[in-house]
Every structure is written in structure tokens, then in C-alpha cells.
FISERO-162510 format. One line per field, with one value per residue (C-alpha): residue number from 0; residue in three letters; x, y, z. Coordinates in steps of 0.1 Angstrom, whole numbers. Example, Ala and Ser with C-alpha at 12.3 -4.5 7.8 and 13.67 -1.06 7.14 Angstrom:
FISERO-162510
n <- 0  1
res <- ala  ser
east <- 123  137
north <- -45  -11
up <- 78  71
This chain:
FISERO-162510
n <- 0  1  2  3  4  5  6  7  8  9  10  11  12  13  14  15  16  17  18  19  20  21  22  23  24  25  26  27  28  29  30  31  32  33  34  35  36  37  38  39  40  41  42  43  44  45  46  47  48  49  50  51  52  53  54  55  56  57  58  59  60  61  62  63  64  65  66  67  68  69  70  71  72  73  74  75  76  77  78  79  80  81  82  83  84  85  86  87  88  89  90  91  92  93  94  95  96  97  98  99  100  101  102  103  104  105  106  107  108  109  110  111  112  113  114  115  116  117  118  119  120  121  122  123  124  125  126  127  128  129  130  131  132  133  134  135  136  137  138  139  140  141  142  143  144  145  146  147  148  149  150  151  152  153  154  155  156  157  158  159  160  161  162  163  164  165  166  167  168  169  170  171  172  173  174  175  176  177  178  179  180  181  182  183  184  185  186  187  188  189  190  191  192  193  194  195  196  197  198  199  200  201  202  203  204  205  206  207  208  209  210  211  212  213  214  215  216  217  218  219  220  221  222  223  224  225  226  227  228  229  230  231  232  233  234  235  236  237  238  239  240  241  242  243  244  245  246  247  248  249  250  251  252  253  254  255  256  257  258  259  260  261  262  263  264  265  266  267  268  269  270  271  272  273  274  275  276  277  278  279  280  281  282  283  284  285  286  287  288  289  290  291  292  293  294  295  296  297  298  299  300  301  302  303  304  305  306  307  308  309  310  311  312  313  314  315  316  317  318  319  320  321  322  323  324  325  326  327  328  329  330  331  332  333  334  335  336  337  338  339  340  341  342  343  344  345  346  347  348  349  350  351  352  353  354  355  356  357  358  359  360  361  362  363  364  365  366  367  368  369  370  371  372  373  374  375  376  377  378  379  380  381  382  383
res <- met  pro  val  gln  asp  pro  asp  asp  gln  tyr  leu  arg  val  ala  met  met  val  met  leu  ser  leu  ala  leu  leu  ala  gly  val  cys  ala  thr  ala  ile  his  trp  leu  gly  pro  val  his  arg  pro  met  asp  arg  val  leu  pro  pro  val  ala  ser  ala  leu  phe  ala  gly  leu  leu  cys  ala  leu  trp  leu  arg  pro  ala  trp  val  gly  ile  ile  thr  arg  ile  ala  leu  cys  leu  ala  ala  leu  ala  leu  ile  ala  pro  ala  trp  leu  tyr  thr  val  gln  ala  ser  leu  ser  pro  glu  leu  arg  leu  ile  asp  met  leu  pro  pro  ile  ser  ser  leu  phe  ala  val  phe  met  ala  met  leu  met  ile  phe  val  pro  gly  arg  arg  ala  tyr  val  ala  ala  ala  val  gly  trp  leu  leu  val  ala  ser  pro  val  leu  val  tyr  leu  leu  thr  his  pro  gly  glu  leu  gly  thr  pro  arg  gly  val  asp  leu  val  met  ala  phe  gly  pro  ala  ser  leu  ile  leu  val  val  leu  leu  pro  val  gln  arg  gly  leu  thr  gly  lys  ile  arg  arg  leu  ala  ser  glu  arg  asp  gly  ile  glu  val  gln  leu  his  arg  asp  pro  leu  thr  gly  val  his  ser  arg  leu  phe  gly  glu  arg  val  leu  arg  asp  val  leu  ala  arg  gly  gly  ala  ala  gly  leu  val  met  leu  asp  leu  asp  arg  phe  lys  ala  ile  asn  asp  thr  tyr  gly  his  pro  ala  gly  asp  asp  val  leu  arg  ala  val  ala  ala  ser  cys  glu  arg  leu  leu  arg  pro  ser  glu  cys  ile  ala  arg  trp  gly  gly  glu  glu  phe  leu  val  ile  leu  pro  asp  val  asn  ala  ala  ala  leu  his  gly  ile  ala  asp  arg  leu  arg  val  ala  ile  thr  ala  val  pro  val  ala  pro  val  ala  gln  val  thr  ala  ser  leu  gly  thr  ala  val  leu  his  pro  ala  asp  thr  leu  asp  ser  ala  leu  gln  arg  val  asp  gln  ala  leu  tyr  his  ala  lys  glu  leu  gly  gly  asn  arg  val  cys  ala  ser  asp  gly  arg  glu  asp  asp  gln  leu  gln  ser  leu  ala  ala  arg  ala  arg  glu  gly  ser  arg  leu  his  ile  gly  ser  pro  ser  ala  gly
east <- 34  5  6  -10  -41  -32  -64  -60  -28  -37  -69  -47  -18  -46  -62  -30  -21  -57  -57  -24  -31  -65  -45  -22  -51  -71  -38  -32  -67  -65  -37  -51  -83  -66  -41  -66  -80  -117  -126  -158  -169  -171  -138  -122  -136  -145  -107  -88  -118  -116  -78  -78  -104  -79  -54  -68  -81  -48  -35  -60  -52  -15  -19  -50  -46  -76  -101  -95  -127  -143  -119  -124  -164  -156  -136  -155  -184  -162  -149  -189  -198  -166  -176  -214  -215  -198  -218  -249  -241  -228  -250  -280  -263  -256  -295  -302  -282  -279  -249  -228  -213  -211  -176  -160  -173  -169  -138  -118  -139  -144  -108  -116  -148  -128  -104  -137  -154  -119  -120  -159  -142  -113  -131  -167  -174  -196  -225  -228  -201  -226  -250  -225  -213  -248  -257  -223  -229  -265  -251  -223  -224  -261  -266  -240  -244  -284  -269  -247  -270  -296  -270  -254  -232  -215  -216  -193  -167  -135  -141  -176  -166  -140  -168  -193  -167  -153  -192  -202  -183  -153  -177  -195  -159  -153  -184  -178  -147  -156  -162  -129  -115  -135  -126  -88  -91  -106  -80  -54  -68  -73  -35  -30  -52  -28  2  -7  -18  18  33  14  28  60  61  42  52  21  20  25  13  45  67  88  127  126  110  126  160  143  137  175  189  168  177  213  212  194  218  210  205  188  191  184  167  170  151  147  122  138  138  111  121  111  76  69  80  63  34  33  36  2  8  42  27  1  32  48  17  13  46  46  11  21  57  39  13  47  55  53  40  74  94  95  93  101  101  137  134  118  114  138  125  145  129  141  138  149  157  165  197  215  197  162  173  175  145  124  142  133  97  96  109  87  56  68  69  33  22  -6  -5  -25  -12  23  30  53  73  103  132  168  173  201  205  226  232  237  274  276  298  276  269  238  257  285  249  232  264  266  229  234  264  245  217  240  254  220  215  248  237  206  180  153  175  186  225  239  263  293  288  270  240  208  219  249  232  202  230  245  215  207  244  233  198  215  244  221  199  233  243  207  206  244  248  262  297  304
north <- 98  74  43  10  -6  -38  -57  -47  -60  -91  -98  -89  -110  -140  -134  -134  -170  -186  -174  -190  -222  -220  -216  -245  -268  -258  -261  -297  -307  -295  -318  -348  -347  -346  -369  -393  -425  -412  -378  -358  -326  -307  -324  -313  -275  -266  -269  -249  -220  -216  -215  -186  -170  -174  -161  -129  -123  -127  -104  -80  -79  -74  -45  -30  -41  -14  -38  -65  -66  -69  -96  -116  -116  -128  -154  -169  -168  -189  -212  -221  -225  -250  -267  -268  -275  -309  -322  -318  -328  -360  -369  -361  -382  -413  -410  -413  -441  -471  -482  -451  -446  -414  -427  -435  -402  -375  -355  -349  -321  -332  -316  -283  -278  -281  -251  -233  -235  -223  -195  -185  -184  -159  -135  -133  -110  -117  -138  -139  -169  -191  -183  -188  -219  -234  -221  -237  -268  -275  -267  -286  -317  -326  -338  -362  -373  -379  -397  -423  -428  -439  -460  -484  -501  -472  -460  -493  -482  -466  -437  -436  -436  -409  -389  -394  -382  -353  -336  -345  -351  -329  -301  -301  -296  -265  -250  -255  -239  -209  -193  -203  -188  -155  -150  -155  -132  -105  -111  -104  -71  -60  -65  -52  -19  -17  -21  8  32  19  31  62  70  63  86  115  140  135  176  190  162  167  136  124  126  90  95  123  102  72  100  114  82  75  108  105  68  79  111  140  175  178  204  206  237  231  257  267  290  322  328  298  297  327  319  292  312  341  326  290  261  253  286  270  236  263  281  247  235  267  271  230  236  271  255  223  243  258  224  201  163  156  172  166  185  169  178  173  180  204  239  227  213  198  200  176  193  168  182  218  242  266  294  277  263  294  309  282  290  326  318  295  324  350  323  319  358  359  332  344  327  348  359  360  389  374  345  342  317  310  288  266  256  229  215  179  169  135  125  134  108  115  126  150  165  173  187  212  224  225  248  269  274  278  308  322  323  339  367  376  352  357  353  322  313  288  262  281  309  334  347  356  394  379  356  380  401  374  366  405  408  374  386  421  407  382  415  432  404  399  436  441  445  414  418  421
up <- 13  4  20  3  20  35  30  -12  -11  8  -18  -47  -37  -29  -60  -82  -66  -71  -106  -114  -96  -119  -146  -141  -133  -167  -187  -166  -174  -209  -216  -202  -218  -252  -246  -231  -249  -241  -258  -248  -262  -227  -215  -247  -245  -209  -200  -230  -224  -187  -190  -212  -192  -164  -181  -191  -154  -145  -170  -161  -126  -130  -152  -132  -95  -88  -106  -80  -65  -102  -111  -79  -86  -122  -112  -87  -112  -134  -109  -105  -139  -147  -117  -124  -160  -156  -128  -141  -177  -170  -140  -161  -190  -166  -151  -187  -205  -180  -199  -187  -153  -136  -119  -153  -172  -140  -140  -111  -97  -61  -57  -72  -55  -20  -35  -47  -13  1  -23  -10  25  17  -7  0  29  59  60  20  24  40  15  -14  3  5  -31  -44  -27  -39  -76  -77  -48  -48  -79  -80  -44  -52  -80  -63  -36  -60  -79  -49  -77  -86  -46  -37  -59  -45  -69  -56  -20  -28  -44  -17  12  -7  -14  18  49  36  24  59  77  53  61  96  94  79  114  125  95  99  137  123  99  121  147  117  109  145  146  113  125  156  140  122  150  162  131  128  164  153  124  135  168  188  196  166  139  115  112  141  142  136  103  95  96  75  51  49  48  17  0  8  -8  -42  -43  -64  -56  -20  9  48  69  104  126  160  176  191  231  231  266  275  260  280  314  306  291  304  285  273  254  246  228  209  194  184  168  146  136  127  107  92  77  67  46  28  14  -13  -8  -16  10  47  78  113  146  157  195  216  193  167  134  103  69  39  5  -25  -59  -48  -55  -30  -44  -43  -6  4  -9  8  41  39  30  60  85  72  76  114  124  105  128  152  187  216  239  226  207  179  170  151  140  131  103  88  52  39  6  4  -9  -27  6  32  58  83  108  88  67  102  119  91  89  128  125  100  127  153  134  130  163  171  150  168  154  129  99  76  72  50  63  40  70  48  63  44  37  19  1  -9  -24  -45  -57  -67  -87  -105  -114  -127  -144  -161  -176  -184  -205  -222  -230  -243  -282  -299  -313  -352
């Protein structure tokens, strides 16, 4: 059963949120500049182009989640270009034309710059985040700050003070918070790793390595909730106490591990085997009918008899089968398959019995008659 990487899931969700916010900001900026009284070429071209690109990246991430790394790098580059272009263009224009003021022309990129720095902290790994933050500050904030410091008249205005605070102390605070964010991220990942380890312990039997009873019950509930054809096989090793008493518990543990591994190799990924307790195992088989269920159970029985575990001469098992009914609950399904297992034990072990009371020889005889009848029907002459 495949498990999704928590880091990839977190990165994908975070990037989808960031792209959605960037798209919203681009659409708002497009509307403001097109409806405003002053129409500058860059203000009318850059926001809609950026919006279209962010929308394309959002669709690509939705359709191709595995591309999250490439999409993240492209999105960061686009965000950087969307901030660098107006910062330099309008700063150069204001420097070359005394009648123009930067505080009147510069779009509201200071707030977007803070978001861009936060994106660098989240999506750029390791020490490269510091380098990226420093390069971003030099390319976006430094030209605006140098211009304002050399133009005291604009620096003293409310917009000038706001720009200096946004590109100066506020940016430094974000950079200072970067180590804190990294530490929290590392702690979260360690906690997630510990959680995954605990889940593995809960879902896997520590001795045999197959699924635990807790996980088996969860799978069985899911199968019952979905409905459809499915079956259970409950197997119990014959005379296992005698193995422990004769050869010792380490040998008994070796037998359990070998039996579990042998049975697991015969099953498909969609099928589940769980250690139910002691020397008892439950196999959950979706999409099977009674005949197929018996065939799988018998193959498990034969595989167990072929398990080589020295010094034990031979290991056998009794197996009970039950086809799930639409009205079955967890308790009723387990009760029926357990009764079939008990019947196999009563008949001497090393055999398969179904929940309707028929044991393996009877089932094999019925299957042989069905095959013979099918051949006779196929070979009979047609009427008239």
C-alpha cells in the first residue's frame, strides 16, 4: 500500500496556496492599473502576463503533482522577475528625469517583496535560502533604498518612509527569522518521522514483519464497507506448542517468521496478511469467489508444508475460509472463518475447511465435477 511522502504533500499544498495568492494579486494589480487614471506600459503589461504564467503553473501542478520541484523553481524565478523589473525600471526613470518621483511611479511591490522573502524561506533548502534572500534583497530593495537615501524630499513623505521600512528593517527581520523557521521545520520533520515510525510499529507485527492485527481489522472494515466479492482465510499452525516445547521459543519464532514470509510471497499487493495472535494469521482477499478462495487457501497450506526451518521436521497448518456476505459485520465474518478453522483442526489439521462446513476434499471433488460437466457440455452435439 503506497504511502505519500509528508514533505512532498506539504510542499505541493504550500505551492498551490502560493500560486493561488500570486494569481489573485496579479489579477487585482491588472484591474487596478487598467482602471487607474495613469497608464504606464509596464503596469499594463507585467501584471496580466504574470497572472497568465502563474495560472499556467497552477494548472500544471494540479495535473502533474510530481513536477512540484520544477514548478517551485519556475514560480520563484517569475516572482523575482516581477519584482526586479519595476524596481529597476522606475528607479532609473526617476533618477534620469527630475520631474518624475519614484514614490508616485513605483507599484506596491514592498508587500509583495515580503511575501517573496517568505517563499524563499519555505521553498529554498538549507544555506541556499540565505544566499537567495541576500541576492533578492540586492536586486529588489537596494536600488529603491539607494534612490530614497539620495532624495531626501521623497524620503520624508509617508510613502518614502513606508518603502524604507519595508525594504530595510522589515527585510532584516525576515532574514533574522530564517534560522527560527529552519529550526521549526526541522523539528516538525523529526516529529513527522517519529510519527511515521510509530505508525509502522502499529501497522506491522514486530516479530514476523507482516501487518498487525490493528491494521488487519482496519483493512477488513474497509473491505466490508466497499462490499463486493471478498474472502477471508484464517490459518493456525498445527501443534505449535509442541514445537516450542521441543525445540525452544527461538525455533518457534523462526517458524513464525518463515511461515509469514512464505505466505506473503504468494499474495498480491492488494491482498493483506496480518498476524492475528500467537501462531494465527488472517488473510484478507478482495475480489475472489468461493472457488478462488479455496484455491488460494490450499496454495498457502502447501507453501507452509514446504517451509524449511531447522531443526523442525515439518510445519503444517489448518485453514478456514469464509466468503464475505453483504450482511456481514466484522464480528460475524471473523466468527464464521474462525468456526471453519476450528472444524479443520477437529479433522486432524493440515487441511482447508470452508465456513459452510465442507472440508477441502469435498470442495476439490465439487470443483472436479464442475470441470467435468463443463467439458461434457462443450463436447455434446447440438440439437436439431
